[in-house]
C-alpha positions as CSV (number, residue, x, y, z in Angstrom):
1,X,-33.8,-25.4,44.7
2,X,-36.7,-23.7,46.0
3,X,-37.1,-20.7,47.9
4,X,-38.3,-20.7,51.6
5,X,-41.8,-19.2,52.5
6,X,-42.4,-16.9,54.9
7,X,-43.7,-19.4,57.5
8,X,-40.3,-21.6,56.7
9,X,-37.9,-18.7,57.4
10,X,-40.0,-17.6,60.2
11,X,-39.4,-20.9,61.8
12,X,-35.7,-21.2,61.5
13,X,-35.8,-17.6,63.0
14,X,-37.4,-18.8,66.2
15,X,-35.6,-22.2,66.4
16,X,-31.9,-19.8,66.1
17,X,-33.3,-17.7,68.8
18,X,-34.6,-20.7,70.8
19,X,-31.0,-22.2,70.9
20,X,-29.4,-18.7,72.0
21,X,-32.1,-18.6,74.7
22,X,-31.2,-22.5,75.8
23,X,-27.3,-21.9,75.1
24,X,-27.5,-18.9,77.9
25,X,-29.5,-20.9,80.2
26,X,-27.4,-24.2,79.8
27,X,-24.5,-22.2,79.0
28,X,-21.7,-23.5,77.4
29,X,-20.0,-26.4,80.0
30,X,-21.1,-25.2,83.8
31,X,-21.4,-21.7,82.9
32,X,-24.9,-21.4,82.2
33,X,-27.7,-19.6,84.7
34,X,-29.0,-23.2,85.7
35,X,-25.7,-23.9,87.1
36,X,-25.3,-20.9,88.6
37,X,-28.5,-21.2,90.6
38,X,-27.7,-25.2,91.4
39,X,-24.6,-23.5,93.3
40,X,-26.4,-21.1,95.2
41,X,-28.8,-23.4,96.5
42,X,-26.1,-26.1,97.4
43,X,-24.7,-23.0,99.1
44,X,-28.0,-22.0,100.7
45,X,-27.9,-25.5,102.2
46,X,-24.7,-25.7,103.6
47,X,-25.6,-22.2,105.3
48,X,-29.0,-24.1,106.9
49,X,-27.1,-27.0,108.0
50,X,-24.4,-24.7,109.6
51,X,-27.4,-23.0,111.5
52,X,-29.2,-26.3,112.5
53,X,-25.4,-27.3,113.7
54,X,-25.0,-24.2,115.6
55,X,-28.7,-24.0,117.2
56,X,-27.9,-27.8,118.3
57,X,-24.9,-26.9,120.1
58,X,-25.9,-24.0,121.6
59,X,-29.7,-25.3,122.9
60,X,-27.2,-28.4,124.6
61,X,-25.0,-25.7,126.0
62,X,-28.1,-23.9,127.6
63,X,-29.6,-27.2,129.3
64,X,-26.4,-28.0,130.5
65,X,-26.2,-24.5,132.2
66,X,-29.5,-25.1,133.2
67,X,-28.7,-28.6,135.4
68,X,-25.4,-26.6,136.8
69,X,-27.4,-23.5,137.5
70,X,-30.2,-25.6,139.7
71,X,-27.5,-28.1,141.2
72,X,-25.7,-25.1,142.7
73,X,-29.3,-23.6,143.7
74,X,-30.3,-26.9,145.5
75,X,-26.8,-26.3,148.2
């Protein structure tokens, strides 16, 4: 069996480093950085939807108050 030359050793070393980095990125199961980023994006989207719902409810409330105030003022 022949020995690896310097280029082959470097390629294997780079592949090993790449495998380590990919494991850190993807994680074992659901523990990687990408999974964490997805969870953060989902939480952000939920918060954004809540804020939009709150703004819609507030605008309806203000419209009702304005109509009530105008009706009271005309009497």
